[in-house]
Structures are given as structure tokens and as C-alpha cells.
N, C-alpha and C positions, 0 to 999 in steps of 0.2 A: 234629436230626441222629440220634440214637438210633434214632428214631421210624423215620427211611425207609432205615436200615442193615438194622433188623428186617422191613422189607419188600421189600427185596434177599432176604434169607438166605430168607425165607419162599418169596420167585418160584424161585431155587433153586431151593429141596427139593423143589417140588409139582412140578418138570420131570424132575427126577430121578426121584421116585419115581413119576411117571409114563412115564416111559421105562425106570426098571426090572419095573414092571408089564404093562406095554403090550410089551415084548419077548418074552415069555410068551406070548403066544396065538400061537394058530394060524393058518396059513394060510388055515383057511378062512372066518376072520373077512373077509381082504380081500374073496376069492372072493365069500361074501353078499352084500357092502356092491355090488359092482360088481355082480351078477346086479340086485340092484334096481333102480340108474340101466340096468343094458341088460339086461333079461330073456332076450334073444337066446342069450346067451353060456352054451354049455355045456361043459362041463371035466369031467377027470377024473385020477386020480392026481396030487392035491393036496398039498404037502409045503413043508415049511419054519415060517417064522414071519410075520406079522404085518408084518417091518418089509422082509423079502426071503424071497421064496419061487417057487416053480412049479409048473407044471403038465402033466403027465406029456404028455397032450393036450389042443386047443380045438377049440373048431367055434363059428362064426354061425348060428344058424339062424331064417331069417322067409318068412315070406310061402309057407311049405312047402317051400323050397329051403334047401341046408346050404353055407356056405363053410367048408370045413377051414380051421385056423389054425395047430393043430400045435403045439409045446412051448411054452407059454406063461411067461415069466421077468418077474417084477417087483421096484420096490425104492420102498419109501416111504420120503417125506420127511416125516419126524420131526411138525418143525413149524408142518407141515400142518395137522397133527390138534387141533391148541390151535386154531389158530384156525377151525378146523370147516369147511375145506376141505380134504380128506386129495386129495394127487397122488403117483399112482406114474408111474415111469418104466417102462415095458413094455415088451416085444420078442416077436415068434412068429416061429417059423420052421416050415417043413416044405417037403418038397421040390420048388425051382424059387419057391417065395415066401416071403417076408419082412413084416412090418409091424414096428416101435418108433418111439416118440414118451412123450410127455407127457399126461400123461389126470389132469383134477380134478373133483372129484363137489362143489359145495356142501349141506351139512347142510342151511342153511335155507332154499336158495331151490329145489332140486333139480334145477338148472344143471349139466351139464356142459361142459366143455370140454374140447379136447384141442389141442396147440399141436406143430410141428414136428414130423409123424407123416408119416415115411416108407415110401410103400407099392408094392413091386415083388411083380405076378403074371401066370401068366396069363389074360388077360381072359374067355378061355373058363370060367373055375371062379364069374364072378361075371354072365356069360350070361345062363344060366337066369332071373336077377331079373328081365329086361328081355326074356324068351321070344320070342328070338334066339340064333340062333347067329355068335358073333365068334369071331377067334382070332388071334392076335398077342400084345405084352407091353407092359405097364402100369407107366410109373413115375408114382406119385401122390407130391404133395408138398404137407400139407395146413399152412399156413402157422397155419389157427386155424379151430375149427370148434367151435360152440357150438350144445348142443340141450336145447329144453326140452319142454314139456307141448305147446305151441303149436307144434312145430318149429323148422328153424334159426333160431338168432338170427346174430349177429354171426360170419362165416363168407368166407375166403378161400382156395381151392386151385388147383394147376394142376395138368397131365398131359399126358404122352406117351403113345399111343399107338403103341410102332413094330409094322411090317409087319403094319400092320393088314390084316384081308379078312374080306369078309361070306357068307355061306352062302344063297342066294335058293333053295332047295329042290333045286336042280338039280348048281349048282357055285360052286363059290369065285369072289369076285370080291377081286381086290386091291385095296386103296385105300392104298397106302403109306402114311405116318407122317403120324396127325396131331395138332394138338395140341390143348388146353382149357384154359380159363380157367375159372373159376367163385367166385362171389358169390351170399350171403344175397341175397333179395328183400325188401319191404316185407310181406310176408306170409307169414312163418316158411318160404318154399322157396326154391329153388333155382335161379339164372339162371346161364347157362353157352353159352359163344364157344368155336364150332371152327373151325377154322382148317387145310390141309395145311402141311405141312412139305417145304420141296424137300431131295432125297437125291441127296447127292453120287457114290452109287454106279447111281443110273436116270436115262436122258437128260430124261425127262420122270414126271411124279407121275400115277399110272393116276386118280387123279379130285383136282378142284381147287374148293374147301368155303369158303363163306365162312355160316354157322350159326350160329342162337341156339336154344339151349334153354332151355324154363324147366318146374321141373318143383315144383306147389304141392300143398297137402293132403299134405304125407310123411306123415303119423300116421295115414292115412284105408287103409284095408285096396288103395285101388287109387288112387294119386296121381294128378291132373291133368299132362297133358304134352301145352307144346307146342314147334312147331318151326316155325321160320322161314329163310326165307336163302335162297341159292343155289349147284347143284351142278353141277358143270361134267366130264365124262368128258372123261380124258386121254389121250393117245395111247398106250395100253397095244396089247397086239394083239387083232386085230380081236373074237378070240370075247369075250372078255372085256367088250369096250369098247359089243358088241351088245347082253352080256344084262346089261352098266348101265344101259345106253340103254331096254332094255323095261322095265326094276324103277322106274326113273325117272319113265318115261311115266305109271304107274300113281299115283303120289306125289306128281306135281310136274306144272308148267305149262310145255312148251317154248317159249324165249324169242327164239326164231331164230340166236341166235348159237352154239347148242352148249350152253349153258345152260335149268337149269330151276328156278323159282322153288316154292318147297315153303312150302306151310303147311298145317302140321298140327295138329288139335287135338282130343285126346282124354280 
């Protein structure tokens, strides 16, 4: 009994000592750890402590493109450090854009896991990553996303692209509202399903689509993209419909019912 009590108090003493020492660690330690797991993150104006801090400005840089994130705040789960799996509750904000959720990083396996992440931003801010001009607002909910050296692991997310539009080089083509669901595949990539969403404020959707998109080799400089499914121009104005049909003729096969079969691999 005495031995059990002694072990109990030694454990409590160790936890308190760890907390008292670690609470004085600077916030820069958190940033250092995060950047080791995610080298694309850049920050400035860091202040606070290991447990709770902020950066005046942050951005994500990857493949020559920059996504501004704005002010970054975080709070560290102290017990997660003892499990060698530090977890942060974080948020970023900049004009017209917010991102918040939880992320953990395993010091043993090198695996990062994000949970319950909410993202709202203009799609134009991420369009350069796809080398295309897009417009509209995107709401993303990441239930879980796992990342390791081989690519994505267990991942599930959903998104809604509102007032979607695409620039074809001459004019903006309205696409209505589009929803998507994504999950990981067996090859460390991402598999998504896209559909249009009926809008009560519009008599008909500008486009109807039932398209699957898979992205593999995410850790490579140029991931592999595969697109398959059907796209049907809706009852939009004649100019937009004509332009959309012309574009679809280049990338799809007309099916005779107004729809186009899409099958792209690159």
C-alpha cells in the first residue's frame, strides 16, 4: 500500500513539475514543431507561451503559390505532450476567410491528424494551386484528415462551393452551387464525388454534374489527377450555355441527350 501511494505522489509530482517548467517555454517552440510537420507554414510576430500563443500573420506556401491565413491563435493540450502526441486547438482569420479546428502530431510515428476543422474562404485564394481561375465561396468541414510520409491516411471531408463560376479565358461561366464529398483511397490519395445543388433562388441550375475526381501521388511535385462522370449544361442564358458547351466539347464526349461524358487523366 505504501509503495502504491509513493508511486501515486511521484506521478503527481512529475506532472506538476512538467507543467511548471513547460509553461515558461516560449511560443516559438510550438511554431518550430509545427513547421517540422508542415514546412509550408510561414509566420511572423510570434508571442505567448507553449500553452497558448499567437502569430500576427501566417501563410501557407507550396509549389510556388501562397495562401494567406492571417492571424494565427492556438491552445495546447498539456496532457497530449505526455502521450508524445501534442494536440493544438487553432484558428486563423483574415478578411473574408476563417479556419479553425484541432490537429495532433505523433512524435513517434510522424503522423499528423486533423479533426473537426471548419474552413470558409473565397475559392479564388486556392485557385492558383489548380492553375485555373475560379470564383465563389467555399465551406469545408474536415471530419478527419490523416497525413504521413506516404500521403493521406484515414480522411473524410465535405464541402459546398456556393455561387461557383469558372473563367474560360473570355468570360465567367456560372456553375451554380456545387457540393463535394471526399475520402482517402488505398493509394495515399484522395477520392471525391461532385454534384450540383438545387438553388431555390434560381429557376434551374446552370449546370448539372455527377463527377468523380481522384488525386494520387500527393507528395510528388505534380500529383496525378483523374476525372470521370457526366456534365450537363442547364437552362442558363444562351451566351453562357453556348460557351459552356464549347468548353465541354474539348474535354468531353457528347452523349446525344445534352450531357457530356468526361474522362480525363493527367
